[in-house]
VEXDO-646994 format. One record per residue: residue number from 1; z negated, y negated, x of N, C-alpha, C in turn. Coordinates in Angstrom, 3 decimals, always signed. Atoms other than C-alpha are relative to their C-alpha. Example, Ala and Ser with C-alpha at 12.3 -4.5 7.8 and 13.67 -1.06 7.14 Angstrom:
BEGIN
1 / +0.000 / +1.190 / +0.890 / -7.800 / +4.500 / +12.300 / +0.000 / -1.200 / +0.900
2 / +0.060 / +1.190 / -0.820 / -7.140 / +1.060 / +13.670 / -0.730 / -1.090 / -0.770
//
This chain:
BEGIN
1 / +0.533 / +0.206 / -1.346 / -112.539 / -68.655 / +92.991 / -1.839 / +0.268 / +1.103
2 / +1.427 / -0.511 / -0.853 / -114.964 / -67.633 / +95.871 / -0.520 / -0.930 / -0.224
3 / +1.910 / +0.597 / -0.778 / -118.388 / -68.675 / +96.455 / -0.135 / -0.418 / +0.733
4 / +0.043 / +0.745 / -1.156 / -117.687 / -69.785 / +99.653 / +1.030 / -1.187 / -0.463
5 / -1.010 / +1.357 / +0.611 / -114.761 / -72.183 / +98.533 / -0.667 / -0.568 / -0.889
6 / +0.670 / +1.229 / +0.760 / -116.611 / -73.781 / +95.904 / -1.036 / -0.451 / +0.531
7 / +0.927 / +0.731 / -1.271 / -119.226 / -74.659 / +98.499 / +0.407 / -1.286 / +0.681
8 / -1.030 / +0.649 / -0.904 / -116.705 / -76.081 / +100.937 / +0.429 / -1.040 / -0.972
9 / -0.459 / +0.529 / +0.744 / -115.030 / -77.681 / +97.729 / -1.263 / -1.397 / +0.246
10 / +0.967 / +0.587 / +0.109 / -118.463 / -79.210 / +97.022 / -0.516 / -1.356 / +1.164
11 / -0.038 / +1.254 / -1.381 / -119.000 / -80.609 / +100.481 / +0.913 / -1.167 / +0.302
12 / -1.327 / +0.947 / +0.022 / -115.595 / -82.291 / +100.266 / -0.377 / -1.411 / -1.290
13 / -0.164 / +1.001 / +1.336 / -116.356 / -83.905 / +96.761 / -1.170 / -0.995 / +0.187
14 / +1.204 / +0.482 / -0.572 / -119.956 / -85.087 / +98.351 / +0.309 / -1.056 / +0.892
15 / -0.693 / +1.324 / -1.180 / -118.172 / -86.989 / +101.180 / +0.688 / -0.940 / -0.121
16 / -1.023 / +0.905 / +0.129 / -115.505 / -88.253 / +99.497 / +1.058 / +0.516 / +0.959
17 / -1.362 / -0.292 / -1.101 / -112.941 / -86.421 / +102.465 / +1.164 / -0.420 / -0.965
18 / -1.226 / -0.392 / +0.677 / -110.173 / -85.816 / +99.609 / +0.163 / -1.612 / -0.567
19 / -0.252 / +2.051 / +0.191 / -110.437 / -90.226 / +98.795 / +0.747 / -0.115 / +1.618
20 / -0.233 / +0.623 / -1.263 / -109.956 / -90.504 / +102.650 / +1.438 / +0.425 / +0.382
21 / -1.182 / -0.784 / -0.733 / -107.244 / -87.870 / +103.046 / +1.391 / -1.016 / -1.233
22 / -1.168 / +0.283 / +0.785 / -105.179 / -89.351 / +99.948 / +0.188 / -1.775 / +0.592
23 / -0.564 / +1.405 / -0.877 / -105.617 / -93.288 / +101.671 / +0.861 / +0.473 / +0.928
24 / -0.700 / -0.199 / -1.028 / -104.356 / -91.639 / +104.475 / +1.501 / +0.392 / +0.015
25 / -1.562 / +0.385 / +0.333 / -101.309 / -90.697 / +102.960 / +0.641 / -0.537 / -0.633
26 / -0.879 / +1.138 / +0.439 / -100.485 / -93.674 / +101.302 / -0.134 / -0.577 / +1.493
27 / -0.071 / +1.199 / -0.809 / -101.054 / -95.619 / +104.536 / +1.015 / +0.731 / +1.353
28 / -0.857 / -0.796 / -0.833 / -98.692 / -93.018 / +106.494 / +1.474 / -1.201 / +0.219
29 / -1.353 / +0.906 / -0.151 / -95.956 / -95.263 / +107.836 / +1.259 / +0.933 / +0.618
30 / -1.127 / -1.297 / -0.730 / -92.548 / -93.045 / +108.337 / +0.528 / -0.106 / +0.587
31 / -0.987 / -0.093 / -0.774 / -91.459 / -93.987 / +110.751 / -1.095 / +0.503 / +1.753
32 / +0.956 / -0.364 / -1.797 / -94.263 / -93.481 / +113.490 / -0.756 / +0.614 / +0.159
33 / +1.545 / -0.334 / -0.101 / -97.445 / -92.482 / +112.280 / +0.023 / +1.953 / +0.151
34 / +0.287 / -1.328 / -0.047 / -96.877 / -88.773 / +112.048 / +1.309 / +1.221 / +0.124
35 / -0.842 / -0.593 / -0.651 / -95.002 / -85.886 / +113.840 / +0.490 / +1.297 / -1.054
36 / -0.593 / -0.650 / +0.900 / -92.768 / -83.697 / +111.788 / -1.152 / +1.611 / -0.322
37 / +0.560 / -1.513 / -0.009 / -95.219 / -80.314 / +112.562 / -1.239 / -0.545 / -0.498
38 / +1.071 / +0.618 / +1.100 / -98.171 / -82.850 / +111.295 / +0.444 / -0.119 / -0.989
39 / -0.712 / -0.170 / +1.553 / -95.893 / -83.318 / +107.890 / -0.347 / +1.319 / -0.104
40 / +0.632 / -1.241 / +0.709 / -95.896 / -79.899 / +107.570 / -0.861 / +0.393 / -0.178
41 / +1.198 / -0.346 / +0.474 / -99.525 / -79.137 / +108.226 / -0.877 / -0.970 / -0.707
42 / +0.308 / +1.015 / +0.850 / -100.073 / -82.381 / +106.165 / +0.642 / +1.077 / -1.553
43 / -0.374 / -0.283 / +1.024 / -97.949 / -80.846 / +103.145 / -0.638 / +2.093 / -0.164
44 / +0.344 / -1.243 / +0.369 / -99.640 / -77.160 / +103.603 / -1.440 / -0.270 / -0.475
45 / +1.762 / -0.121 / +0.801 / -103.343 / -78.266 / +103.035 / +0.295 / -1.042 / -1.397
46 / -0.311 / +0.347 / +1.432 / -101.848 / -80.286 / +99.964 / +0.389 / +1.274 / -0.609
47 / +0.131 / -1.288 / +0.908 / -100.794 / -77.171 / +98.722 / -1.015 / +1.528 / -0.437
48 / +0.735 / -0.730 / -0.632 / -103.446 / -74.797 / +100.101 / -1.154 / -0.736 / -1.469
49 / +1.066 / +0.387 / +0.490 / -105.923 / -77.511 / +98.448 / +0.345 / -0.168 / -1.618
50 / -0.790 / +0.080 / +1.063 / -103.770 / -77.614 / +94.994 / -0.265 / +1.608 / -0.520
51 / -0.068 / -1.768 / +0.598 / -103.563 / -73.572 / +94.553 / -1.701 / +0.180 / -0.092
52 / +1.244 / -0.460 / -0.383 / -107.374 / -73.314 / +95.307 / -0.859 / -0.645 / -1.090
53 / +1.238 / +1.180 / +0.790 / -108.540 / -76.032 / +92.289 / -0.799 / -0.794 / +0.995
54 / +0.462 / +1.229 / -1.135 / -109.607 / -78.361 / +94.725 / +0.478 / -1.176 / -1.264
55 / -0.494 / +0.772 / +1.010 / -109.343 / -80.570 / +91.380 / +0.304 / -1.837 / -0.116
56 / -0.078 / +0.994 / -0.520 / -110.870 / -83.967 / +92.675 / +1.122 / -0.362 / +0.875
57 / -1.146 / +0.363 / -0.860 / -107.959 / -83.809 / +95.557 / +1.672 / -0.231 / -1.127
58 / -1.319 / -0.340 / +0.424 / -105.436 / -82.512 / +93.053 / +0.358 / -1.135 / -0.947
59 / -0.558 / +0.902 / +0.498 / -105.914 / -85.427 / +90.811 / +0.036 / -1.096 / -0.133
60 / -0.841 / +0.770 / -1.270 / -105.465 / -87.888 / +93.328 / +1.030 / -0.087 / +0.331
61 / -1.395 / -0.832 / -0.511 / -102.807 / -86.230 / +94.582 / +1.033 / -0.819 / -1.065
62 / -1.545 / -0.160 / +1.516 / -100.505 / -86.044 / +91.352 / -0.472 / -1.961 / -0.113
63 / -0.408 / +1.776 / +0.191 / -100.410 / -90.832 / +91.488 / +0.713 / -0.053 / +0.523
64 / -1.816 / +0.224 / -0.165 / -97.150 / -91.941 / +91.763 / -0.435 / -0.506 / +1.404
65 / +0.389 / +0.968 / -1.254 / -98.387 / -94.281 / +94.758 / +0.516 / +1.346 / +1.249
66 / +0.515 / -1.137 / -1.112 / -99.364 / -90.870 / +96.961 / +1.451 / +0.719 / +0.051
67 / -1.563 / -0.602 / +0.324 / -95.701 / -89.047 / +95.468 / +0.910 / -0.832 / +1.098
68 / -1.331 / +1.101 / -0.564 / -93.783 / -92.000 / +96.560 / -0.132 / -0.417 / +1.684
69 / +0.211 / -0.197 / -0.784 / -95.464 / -91.875 / +99.704 / +0.427 / +1.055 / +0.993
70 / -0.355 / -1.529 / -0.889 / -94.825 / -88.194 / +100.943 / +1.216 / +0.240 / -0.151
71 / -2.178 / +0.241 / +0.135 / -90.557 / -89.271 / +99.596 / +0.343 / -0.621 / +0.527
72 / -0.051 / +1.431 / -1.489 / -90.644 / -92.260 / +102.169 / +0.034 / +0.727 / +1.462
73 / +0.270 / -0.702 / -1.261 / -91.789 / -89.784 / +104.879 / +1.065 / +0.828 / -0.127
74 / -1.450 / -1.540 / +0.032 / -89.293 / -86.836 / +104.030 / +1.343 / -1.097 / +0.217
75 / -0.747 / +0.894 / -0.110 / -87.113 / -89.892 / +103.460 / +1.181 / -0.102 / +1.378
76 / +0.080 / +0.355 / -1.344 / -87.068 / -91.309 / +107.000 / +0.579 / +1.195 / +0.966
77 / +0.506 / -1.133 / -0.798 / -87.728 / -87.966 / +108.681 / +1.672 / +0.851 / +0.397
//
């Protein structure tokens, strides 16, 4: 992992932004709160975060409630 990426993840960890993002995902209402483009952007962010070893985010993401929330959005979309 690049040194700059490690620095960014350290900032994310210190600020708790990964927990806020996970909470946002959990609280998205499948019928009204996110556009298709916004959902694709969210999935891209999730993919990039996991692929670049943002471990705090990945650990939280793999909780069942988060996966169910994303599946509900896909089902309604």
